[in-house]
TIMAR-285042 format. One record per residue (C-alpha): residue in three letters; x, y, z. Coordinates in steps of 0.001 Angstrom, whole numbers, padded with zeros to 6 digits, always signed. Layout:
ALAXYZ
...
% end
This chain:
MET+158931+084414+095350
TYR+157696+087624+096990
PRO+158558+090072+094151
PHE+156681+087737+091788
LEU+153659+087705+094113
VAL+153632+091505+094402
LEU+153704+091946+090602
SER+151068+089233+090185
PHE+148776+090935+092687
ILE+149173+094302+090941
PHE+148139+092741+087599
PHE+145399+090885+089461
ILE+143924+094206+090634
LEU+144402+095873+087230
GLU+142464+093019+085626
LYS+139704+093842+088167
LYS+139436+090213+089216
ILE+139500+091240+092852
LEU+136227+093100+092267
LYS+134587+089831+091262
ILE+135362+088165+094582
ASN+132403+088020+096908
PHE+134069+088574+100260
ALA+130720+088940+101995
THR+129778+085277+101541
ASN+133146+083893+102584
PHE+133223+084045+106365
PRO+136761+082632+106890
ILE+138412+085304+104762
LYS+136463+087977+106658
ILE+137939+086545+109852
TYR+141407+086621+108297
ILE+141028+090241+107122
LEU+139833+091259+110593
PHE+142727+089339+112170
THR+145308+091058+109930
LEU+143826+094552+110337
PHE+143742+094051+114097
LEU+147464+093216+114218
TYR+148290+096091+111859
THR+146282+098495+114036
LEU+148205+097357+117105
GLY+151434+097852+115162
ILE+150462+101430+114305
TYR+149384+102127+117899
ASN+152600+100647+119341
GLN+154702+102251+116580
THR+156141+098835+115662
LEU+154566+098345+112226
VAL+157792+099200+110380
GLU+159940+097482+112994
ASP+158020+094232+112480
PHE+157726+094648+108705
LYS+159283+091252+107927
LEU+156669+089554+110056
ASN+153695+091696+109032
SER+154489+091433+105321
LYS+153827+087692+105486
LEU+150240+088388+106531
PHE+149721+090534+103420
VAL+151263+087845+101208
ILE+148738+085372+102619
PHE+145925+087823+101807
CYS+147163+088029+098191
LEU+147225+084240+097924
LEU+143741+083966+099419
CYS+142459+086400+096797
PHE+144094+084387+093996
ALA+142434+081222+095280
LEU+139069+082932+095686
SER+139100+084174+092104
TYR+138787+080634+090754
GLN+135990+078099+091079
TRP+137445+074676+091806
LYS+135258+072195+089917
ASN+136787+069171+091598
SER+139876+067967+093328
GLY+142802+066348+091561
GLY+143632+069205+089210
ILE+146956+070284+087780
GLY+147761+072417+090841
GLU+147649+069447+093182
LYS+149726+067318+090825
ALA+152270+070112+090537
PHE+152585+070184+094330
VAL+152933+066393+094585
TYR+155577+066290+091838
GLY+157354+069283+093377
VAL+157572+067500+096728
SER+158847+064394+094929
MET+161519+066485+093214
SER+162585+067952+096567
ILE+162953+064399+097907
ILE+165185+063476+094958
ILE+167322+066591+095525
THR+167559+065758+099235
LEU+168691+062201+098469
ILE+171391+063614+096171
ASN+172468+065972+098992
MET+172578+063050+101427
ALA+174746+061033+099033
SER+177069+064011+098539
TYR+177302+064604+102301
TRP+178098+060931+102918
PHE+180754+060986+100164
ASN+182439+064032+101731
TYR+182165+063158+105427
GLY+181650+059391+105498
GLU+178367+059649+107416
ILE+174948+061264+107311
VAL+173964+063252+110389
LEU+170246+064000+110690
THR+170048+064586+114433
LYS+171578+068079+114652
GLY+169900+071158+113262
SER+172844+072653+111370
GLU+173664+069443+109465
VAL+170002+068786+108719
SER+169516+072250+107215
GLU+172588+071759+105022
ILE+171318+068421+103715
LEU+167602+069176+103366
ASN+167945+072791+102153
ILE+164817+073540+104193
LYS+163829+073180+107838
ARG+162905+069592+108609
PRO+159410+070376+110008
TYR+158474+072197+106794
LEU+159723+069480+104466
GLY+157918+066952+106640
ILE+154602+068800+106580
PHE+154859+069299+102797
ILE+155327+065538+102407
VAL+152331+064863+104684
THR+150201+067191+102556
SER+151412+065455+099399
ILE+150508+062041+100837
PHE+147133+063367+101944
ILE+146407+064818+098479
GLN+147250+061526+096775
LEU+145154+059381+099121
LYS+142236+061793+098811
ASN+142308+061760+095019
ILE+142721+057983+094825
SER+139729+057451+097130
ARG+137628+059900+095077
GLY+138556+058130+091837
PHE+140320+061173+090368
TRP+143767+059526+090296
ASN+144703+055908+089552
LYS+146135+053524+092142
ASN+149672+053771+090755
TYR+150048+056757+093066
TYR+150177+054312+095989
TRP+153810+053634+095066
LEU+154573+057336+095342
VAL+152709+057469+098663
LEU+154823+054585+099964
THR+158058+056246+098782
GLN+157196+059551+100431
LEU+156067+057815+103621
ILE+159358+055902+103895
PHE+161288+059123+103248
VAL+159494+061098+105976
ILE+160260+058224+108371
LEU+163890+058248+107204
ILE+164440+061937+107984
SER+162616+061498+111328
ALA+160280+064473+111082
ARG+158341+063531+114211
LEU+155067+065424+113714
ALA+154993+064673+109991
THR+155599+060956+110574
MET+152712+060779+113027
LEU+150294+062673+110744
ALA+151331+060653+107682
LEU+150725+057367+109506
ILE+147315+058610+110684
ALA+146332+059616+107131
VAL+147419+056266+105689
PHE+145750+054325+108507
ILE+142392+056112+108107
HIS+142465+055711+104315
PHE+143075+051963+104287
LEU+140859+051306+107275
ALA+137960+052906+105378
LEU+138934+051092+102180
TYR+139145+047595+103701
LYS+136578+047814+106495
ASN+134413+045179+104753
HIS+137291+042893+103693
LYS+138584+040902+106661
ILE+141613+039377+104952
LYS+142764+042657+103390
LEU+142095+044468+106672
THR+144230+041947+108570
LEU+147089+042298+106076
PHE+146850+046061+106292
LEU+146960+046023+110105
LEU+150063+043809+109966
ALA+151644+046251+107492
ALA+150692+049139+109814
ILE+152413+047401+112732
GLY+155465+046946+110487
LEU+155517+050666+109674
VAL+155309+051621+113353
ALA+158166+049192+114057
LEU+160148+050815+111231
VAL+159621+054191+112881
MET+160788+052967+116290
LEU+163770+051041+114863
ASN+164952+054094+112926
PRO+168239+055031+114692
ILE+167743+058711+113817
MET+164315+058714+115461
GLN+165741+056915+118502
LYS+168433+059578+118869
ARG+165901+062386+118502
LEU+163659+060782+121140
LYS+166686+059912+123309
ILE+165872+056199+123339
GLU+168836+054196+124598
GLU+169706+050500+124284
GLY+166940+048334+125650
TYR+164466+050968+124441
LYS+164715+052925+127668
PHE+163221+056359+127113
ASP+165232+059112+128814
LEU+162648+061856+129388
GLU+165037+064111+131287
ARG+167644+064023+128497
THR+164956+064502+125848
LEU+163650+067625+127551
ASP+167205+068914+128019
HIS+167832+068673+124255
GLU+164428+069968+123153
PRO+164387+073765+122590
ARG+160599+073903+122640
TYR+160532+072646+126226
VAL+162605+075633+127403
ILE+160549+077993+125239
LEU+157281+076560+126571
SER+158563+076926+130123
CYS+159313+080613+129483
ALA+155930+081122+127830
SER+154246+079515+130832
ASP+155993+082026+133091
PHE+154774+084907+130919
LEU+151200+083642+131071
SER+151306+083143+134838
GLU+152640+086676+135278
GLY+149783+087962+133141
ILE+150304+089405+129681
PRO+148688+092699+128572
PHE+145182+092230+127106
PHE+146441+093295+123655
GLY+149824+091624+124025
TYR+153342+093030+124113
SER+154513+096010+122076
GLY+155917+094223+119075
ASN+158210+091319+118354
ASN+161327+093020+119738
GLU+159807+093259+123215
LEU+158698+089615+123036
GLN+162149+088465+121917
SER+163775+090532+124665
LYS+161602+088842+127291
LEU+162435+085413+125862
ASN+166170+086205+125911
ASN+165964+087332+129537
CYS+164160+084104+130373
TYR+166817+082001+128626
ALA+169568+083865+130497
ASN+167929+083207+133862
LYS+166496+079740+133316
ILE+169264+077867+131442
LYS+172099+076884+133756
LYS+174516+075341+131254
LYS+176709+078107+129853
GLY+177135+076631+126373
LYS+173438+075930+125995
ARG+172507+079385+127324
GLU+174856+081118+124881
TYR+173479+079021+122018
TYR+169882+080029+122792
LEU+170802+083692+123048
ARG+172850+083557+119857
ALA+170109+081738+117937
GLN+167402+084129+119220
PHE+164867+081315+119556
HIS+161309+082536+119085
THR+158185+080873+120526
HIS+158043+078055+117922
ASN+154278+078060+118479
ALA+151911+080149+116369
TYR+149182+080198+119034
LEU+151539+081520+121723
ASN+153156+083926+119291
PHE+149907+085626+118306
THR+148740+085642+121922
PHE+151883+087513+122947
LEU+151787+089889+119963
GLY+148040+090554+119847
GLY+146577+089341+123112
TRP+143526+087146+123573
VAL+141602+088860+120770
ALA+144265+087890+118213
LEU+144324+084310+119539
LEU+140534+084024+119265
LEU+140521+085285+115667
PHE+143433+083043+114701
VAL+141898+079895+116198
SER+138571+080728+114511
LEU+140261+080352+111112
LEU+140686+076637+111851
LEU+137628+075909+113990
TYR+135064+077381+111570
PRO+135636+074863+108734
ILE+136037+072008+111219
PHE+132636+072542+112821
LYS+130689+073627+109717
SER+128939+070656+108100
LYS+129209+072103+104579
TYR+132933+071261+104473
PRO+133988+067667+103630
ILE+136286+065489+105701
GLU+139237+066417+103462
THR+138947+070071+104456
LYS+138665+069173+108132
PHE+141767+066969+107963
MET+143694+069774+106248
MET+142718+072094+109103
LEU+144020+069407+111494
ILE+147360+069436+109646
PHE+147532+073222+110001
GLY+146449+073074+113637
CYS+149155+070565+114587
PHE+151819+072394+112589
PHE+150982+075675+114351
LEU+151746+073970+117673
PHE+155418+073580+116772
GLU+156237+076425+114381
ASN+155468+080113+113777
VAL+154215+079093+110361
LEU+152766+082438+109246
HIS+156000+084280+110003
THR+158130+082322+107517
ASN+158330+082413+103723
HIS+157584+078717+103258
GLY+154843+078672+105864
SER+152929+081753+104724
ILE+152865+080616+101078
PHE+151878+077072+102087
PHE+149018+078316+104284
GLY+147821+080964+101829
ILE+147499+078481+098958
PHE+146040+075464+100722
TYR+143762+077173+103239
MET+141473+078795+100711
TYR+141884+075974+098188
TYR+140285+073490+100547
LEU+137650+075952+101726
ASN+136574+076431+098104
ASN+135868+072726+097527
LYS+133107+072413+100134
LYS+130771+069421+099759
GLN+130738+069342+095962
ILE+133588+066844+095785
SER+131637+064516+098089
ASN+128825+064403+095563
% end
């Protein structure tokens, strides 16, 4: 994908389309440019710009995608781009189902509770596939409610919702249920019978989530629905990572953060070595080189409080500005929640996903509400 984006951006500049973009009137992209330049400046000062090239290059890719999005005027929602994304997600679900059938044929079972097996079956990290499905569901509900798409898409929404419950993507399941609940609550608020049926269906969906054996294993729910918090925390990498991050914060991090990703990873590894008592688990964490799995913490450690403030502003600005519709605000909520559990902007899938959808929804503003 990246070589294609680089060539596209070169032709983009040669066509002089970038000169037609009015950066001055688009406050969020000014924040993003300042955020990126700030991190690059720190990289030059700390002599880690080349060392962290794989991470820093993602920020430039996002800038390219933001420029592409800014060069077009979105007349309304529900265009070919959104349909392409929805159909692409649907195709990935079909491929995943084929992989699951193949895995079951070869091994006699389908294991979706361990990371290695899940990656082999899904061909993508579960949180990313889950958040893509949530976005697809959100796009369909938004376009149905606006009258851009017909109601036949409800069947696709239902299929994708059941699939995200099946694979037990925890954050995605929660966000998908919230999106569906808000949509139908608004749709049937003046129809008591339909509202009652919907609430019963919603209770059924929540029951489906809790009865899902994969979800029960991931949440460490035993027979009798006893929730084992201690065992859950013991199996959850983010709990250990968050504990280490809490220690770093209590010790006091430099105002402009640590000197590059290698120093941060070294501190995390030292924390794992000292904090994790089980030998096998400790060796696994050190071998896997677990990062912060939290974009807010990651940018705080790599750029200090200034970087965190700029990063958070990218989400808070459209949420609190009245000129953006509820769809844009909900999309920022999706990003905000996703950033809590993944270093989204430091991955290929995440940077492309953010770069496309961030500016796309900022460009719509209130015109689609009219």
